[in-house]
Every structure is written in C-alpha cells, then in structure tokens.
C-alpha positions as CSV (number, residue, x, y, z in Angstrom):
1,M,-116.3,16.7,-63.8
2,L,-114.6,13.6,-62.8
3,A,-110.9,14.4,-62.8
4,N,-109.0,17.4,-62.9
5,Y,-105.1,16.8,-63.3
6,H,-104.0,20.7,-62.6
7,T,-103.6,21.3,-59.2
8,H,-100.7,23.2,-57.0
9,T,-99.1,23.7,-53.8
10,W,-98.0,26.2,-51.7
11,R,-94.7,25.2,-52.7
12,C,-95.0,27.2,-55.8
13,N,-94.9,30.3,-54.1
14,H,-98.2,32.0,-55.3
15,A,-100.6,29.3,-54.1
16,R,-102.1,28.9,-51.0
17,G,-103.6,26.1,-49.0
18,D,-102.1,22.6,-47.6
19,E,-102.6,19.4,-49.8
20,R,-105.3,17.7,-47.4
21,S,-107.7,20.9,-48.4
22,Y,-107.2,20.2,-52.0
23,V,-108.1,17.1,-51.7
24,E,-110.9,17.3,-49.3
25,Q,-112.8,19.8,-51.8
26,A,-111.9,17.6,-54.5
27,I,-113.8,14.9,-52.6
28,A,-116.9,17.6,-52.0
29,A,-116.9,18.6,-55.7
30,G,-117.9,14.8,-56.7
31,I,-114.1,14.5,-58.3
32,R,-113.0,10.9,-58.5
33,V,-109.2,11.5,-59.9
34,L,-107.0,14.4,-58.4
35,G,-103.5,15.1,-60.2
36,F,-101.3,17.4,-58.3
37,S,-99.2,19.0,-61.0
38,D,-97.1,22.0,-58.8
39,H,-95.0,24.2,-61.1
40,T,-91.7,21.7,-61.4
41,P,-88.5,22.4,-59.9
42,C,-85.5,23.5,-62.5
43,P,-82.0,22.6,-62.3
44,F,-80.5,25.8,-64.1
45,P,-77.1,25.2,-64.3
46,D,-76.1,28.7,-63.2
47,G,-78.4,29.1,-60.5
48,H,-81.2,31.0,-61.8
49,N,-83.4,31.1,-59.2
50,S,-87.5,30.8,-60.4
51,W,-89.8,32.5,-58.3
52,F,-93.2,31.0,-59.2
53,R,-91.8,27.4,-58.5
54,M,-91.0,24.7,-56.3
55,S,-87.1,24.7,-55.7
56,V,-85.0,21.3,-56.3
57,A,-84.6,21.2,-52.3
58,D,-88.6,21.2,-51.7
59,C,-89.2,18.2,-54.4
60,P,-88.5,15.2,-52.0
61,D,-91.2,16.3,-49.9
62,Y,-93.5,17.1,-52.5
63,F,-93.8,13.7,-53.7
64,D,-93.9,12.4,-50.3
65,T,-96.7,13.9,-49.2
66,I,-98.7,13.5,-52.4
67,R,-98.2,9.6,-52.2
68,R,-99.0,9.9,-48.5
69,L,-102.4,11.1,-49.1
70,R,-102.8,8.7,-52.3
71,D,-102.1,6.0,-49.4
72,E,-104.9,7.7,-46.7
73,Y,-107.7,8.5,-49.4
74,A,-107.1,5.3,-51.6
75,D,-111.2,4.3,-50.9
76,R,-112.1,7.8,-51.1
77,I,-110.3,9.7,-54.2
78,E,-107.9,8.4,-56.9
79,I,-104.7,10.6,-56.4
80,H,-101.7,11.2,-58.9
81,V,-98.6,13.4,-58.5
82,G,-96.8,14.9,-61.6
83,V,-95.8,18.4,-62.1
84,E,-96.6,21.7,-64.8
85,L,-93.4,21.6,-67.0
86,E,-92.1,24.1,-69.7
87,Y,-90.3,23.0,-72.0
88,Y,-86.9,24.3,-72.1
89,P,-84.3,22.5,-74.6
90,A,-81.3,23.6,-72.6
91,I,-82.3,21.6,-69.1
92,F,-85.2,19.5,-70.5
93,P,-82.8,16.1,-69.8
94,A,-81.6,17.1,-66.2
95,Q,-85.2,18.0,-65.5
96,L,-86.1,14.5,-66.7
97,T,-83.5,12.7,-65.0
98,L,-84.7,14.7,-61.3
99,L,-88.3,13.8,-61.9
100,R,-88.0,10.3,-62.7
101,Q,-85.5,9.6,-59.6
102,Q,-88.6,11.5,-57.3
103,G,-91.2,8.8,-59.1
104,C,-93.1,11.5,-61.2
105,E,-96.1,10.0,-62.8
106,Y,-97.0,12.5,-65.4
107,M,-96.1,16.1,-66.9
108,L,-98.4,18.8,-68.0
109,L,-96.8,21.3,-70.5
110,G,-97.5,24.9,-69.6
111,Q,-94.9,27.2,-71.5
112,H,-94.8,30.3,-69.3
113,Y,-91.5,31.3,-70.5
114,L,-89.7,31.7,-73.7
115,Y,-86.4,30.3,-74.4
116,N,-84.9,28.6,-71.3
117,E,-86.6,31.1,-68.9
118,E,-83.5,33.4,-67.7
119,D,-84.2,35.8,-70.9
120,N,-86.8,36.7,-68.6
121,I,-89.8,36.5,-71.8
122,Y,-93.1,35.6,-70.3
123,S,-95.3,34.1,-72.8
124,G,-98.3,36.1,-71.0
125,D,-97.0,39.4,-71.4
126,L,-99.2,41.6,-73.8
127,T,-96.9,41.8,-77.1
128,D,-97.3,42.4,-80.8
129,N,-94.2,41.2,-81.5
130,P,-94.6,38.4,-83.5
131,A,-91.2,36.8,-83.3
132,R,-92.3,35.7,-79.7
133,L,-95.6,33.8,-80.6
134,I,-93.7,32.0,-83.4
135,Q,-91.2,31.1,-80.3
136,Y,-94.1,30.2,-78.5
137,V,-95.7,28.2,-80.7
138,D,-92.1,26.4,-82.2
139,Q,-91.4,25.9,-78.5
140,A,-94.6,24.3,-77.2
141,I,-94.9,22.0,-80.5
142,E,-91.3,20.9,-79.8
143,G,-92.3,19.8,-76.3
144,M,-95.4,18.3,-77.3
145,S,-93.0,16.0,-79.6
146,T,-91.4,15.0,-77.2
147,G,-93.9,12.7,-76.2
148,L,-93.6,12.7,-72.9
149,F,-96.9,15.3,-71.5
150,T,-100.8,14.4,-70.9
151,Y,-101.8,17.5,-72.3
152,L,-100.9,21.2,-73.5
153,A,-102.1,23.2,-70.1
154,H,-103.5,27.2,-71.2
155,P,-102.3,26.9,-74.6
156,D,-103.6,30.7,-75.5
157,L,-101.8,31.6,-72.9
158,I,-99.4,34.0,-75.3
159,H,-100.7,37.4,-75.4
160,Y,-100.2,38.4,-78.9
161,R,-102.4,41.7,-79.9
162,G,-100.2,42.2,-83.2
163,D,-101.7,41.5,-87.0
164,K,-104.7,38.9,-86.5
165,S,-103.7,37.0,-89.6
166,T,-100.5,36.4,-88.0
167,Y,-102.2,35.0,-84.8
168,L,-104.5,32.5,-86.9
169,F,-101.7,31.3,-89.1
170,H,-99.2,30.0,-86.0
171,M,-101.9,29.2,-83.8
172,R,-103.2,26.7,-86.4
173,R,-99.8,25.2,-86.6
174,L,-99.8,24.4,-82.8
175,C,-103.5,23.4,-83.0
176,R,-102.7,21.0,-85.8
177,A,-99.2,19.9,-84.1
178,A,-101.4,19.0,-81.4
179,R,-104.2,17.1,-83.0
180,E,-101.4,15.1,-85.4
181,L,-99.5,14.3,-82.5
182,N,-102.6,13.0,-79.9
183,V,-102.1,15.7,-77.7
184,P,-105.5,17.5,-75.7
185,L,-105.5,21.3,-75.1
186,E,-106.8,22.4,-71.8
187,L,-109.9,24.8,-71.7
188,N,-108.1,26.8,-68.4
189,L,-110.9,27.3,-65.8
190,L,-108.5,29.5,-63.5
191,G,-108.5,32.1,-66.8
192,L,-112.0,32.1,-67.3
193,H,-112.9,32.6,-63.7
194,D,-110.5,35.4,-63.4
195,G,-110.8,36.9,-66.7
196,R,-107.2,36.6,-67.8
197,N,-106.4,36.7,-71.7
198,Y,-107.2,33.0,-71.8
199,P,-109.1,31.5,-72.8
200,T,-109.3,33.2,-76.4
201,R,-112.4,32.7,-78.2
202,V,-110.5,33.2,-81.9
203,F,-107.9,30.0,-80.7
204,W,-110.7,27.9,-79.7
205,E,-112.3,28.5,-83.1
206,I,-109.3,27.0,-84.6
207,A,-109.4,24.2,-82.2
208,A,-112.7,23.1,-82.8
209,E,-111.8,23.6,-87.0
210,E,-108.8,21.2,-86.5
211,G,-111.0,18.6,-84.1
212,N,-108.5,19.0,-81.2
213,R,-108.9,16.7,-78.3
214,T,-109.8,18.9,-74.9
215,V,-110.1,18.9,-71.3
216,L,-111.0,20.9,-68.7
217,G,-108.4,22.1,-65.8
218,C,-109.1,24.1,-62.6
219,D,-105.1,25.2,-62.2
220,A,-106.2,25.4,-58.5
221,H,-104.1,27.6,-57.0
222,C,-106.4,27.5,-54.1
223,P,-108.5,24.4,-52.5
224,E,-111.9,25.9,-53.4
225,A,-110.8,26.1,-57.2
226,L,-111.7,22.5,-57.2
227,N,-114.8,23.3,-56.2
228,R,-116.6,26.1,-58.6
229,P,-119.7,24.3,-60.4
230,E,-120.5,27.5,-62.3
231,T,-116.7,27.7,-63.6
232,E,-117.0,24.7,-64.8
233,A,-120.1,24.8,-66.4
234,A,-119.5,28.3,-67.9
235,G,-116.2,26.2,-69.2
236,R,-118.3,23.5,-70.6
237,R,-120.4,26.0,-72.7
238,F,-117.7,28.0,-74.0
239,L,-116.4,24.8,-75.6
240,A,-119.8,23.7,-76.7
241,E,-119.9,26.5,-78.1
242,M,-117.3,25.9,-80.6
243,G,-118.7,22.5,-81.2
244,L,-115.9,20.9,-78.7
245,A,-116.7,18.5,-75.8
246,P,-114.3,18.1,-73.2
247,E,-112.8,14.7,-72.7
248,D,-113.1,13.5,-68.9
249,P,-110.9,11.5,-67.7
250,V,-107.7,11.8,-69.9
251,P,-105.5,9.1,-70.1
252,L,-102.2,9.7,-68.3
253,V,-99.1,9.4,-70.3
254,K,-96.9,7.8,-67.7
255,L,-93.3,9.1,-67.1
256,S,-91.1,6.4,-66.9
C-alpha cells in the first residue's frame, strides 16, 4: 500500500496515539504518502457539540502539528493534512471558510450523520426506513457534486436492511453519480478488520457493474492500523472478487 489518506488523531475523542506514532508506523509499513484526515471541526451556529470530532479550538494545533511533522519527515515520507467531512448544507460554507483559513489541503467525504447532524440520525444505525437510505444517498451525491472531495469514504456505511430492491436502486444512484463525477469510492479497511456492516458485498457488486474508481482506506484510529498487511490483503482480494482494483495513490483534490 503506497498511500493512505484516511488517518485520524486523538483530537476526535475516539482515536488514540500521537501523530508521530502514526508517521512511524506508516514508514514501517512502506507507505510513501500519508494523509491525515481527522474528523473536521464544525462551527454549528446553535452551539451543537459533536462528541466524535475535534473542536474548533483544536483546529490550529492539528494543522500546525501535521505540518511540522511533514517538514521533519520530508526525506522519508510525503505527508498531507486534510479532514474527513460530512456534507451538511446548512454549515458547509462556514466549514469551508474555517478550513481554508487553516490551510487544509484536502477533504474526504464521510456522511456519518444525515441532514445537518443536530437531528442525531447516524447513518450507521440499523434501519429499515427507506427515507433514511434516500437521504443518505441524496446527501452524499450533493456533497460529491461540489467537486471538492478527494473520495467518498465508506460509501456503504448506511446500514439499511429493508427492501432489497430499494437498496439496490438507490445505491446504484450513488455509484452512478460517483462514476459520472469521477469520485473514487473507498473500501474501508477498518470496517473489514472490525467486522462492521461495511464493506457490504452487494454494494461493491453494484460498484463493479458501474465501473467505479476505488481506493483502499485504513481509516486509522490507532497507529497500528496503518500496518495491517493481512487486512490490506483481504481488502484487495475482496475487490478483486468483484473485478475491481484500487488506485494507489489517488490524486488529491486540493482545497484552494
């Protein structure tokens, strides 16, 4: 694995390990390009507090720390600093302003919550409600349509177990939009390692039929997640069974 762009830090409140440890593990694994993409701060106008992301106050230190490591390790590994971001229409412009001020290089789209998060509808909660599936797909497509995201992380995060034909129809909409917008889809190695509801085989069968670009993402929440060759091999086999081959590396969509 030459590149991983999906790496978190302790600031998101559910990852562990200091940034240097992530860099050292990446080097040990032979990774040549390491992108940090911690859960972005969100300047909610009503003061809503997200438990799973860094705070706005932590933002400057995050970017400064990664940039210092980038310079220190420049002769050993290429480091980039970005964020993983949900597309929340109500605050997206404010998010972009904040991230550009901090010098954010790139963004990954990871639609963990629906609407604008305050409704507390988590995409990964088990549901048979087609309205949630449709909202997830619509929101992901709208986010990808901005042209500002490098790829769509864990596109099969939505945990829908209702009518199968409904799932197939709407997830095909997502895959088709991603192909038309030229946005790669991530095979999430954390979900594979932990046995989560994703990766979902039927989703990736659709992605193969639609000819989607794909990428492997460690979704590292601990340093050792960057050096799991067995999980990486399993991810490559999973995609190969669908006739898909991940791009490695992928070009960053720069946030300018």
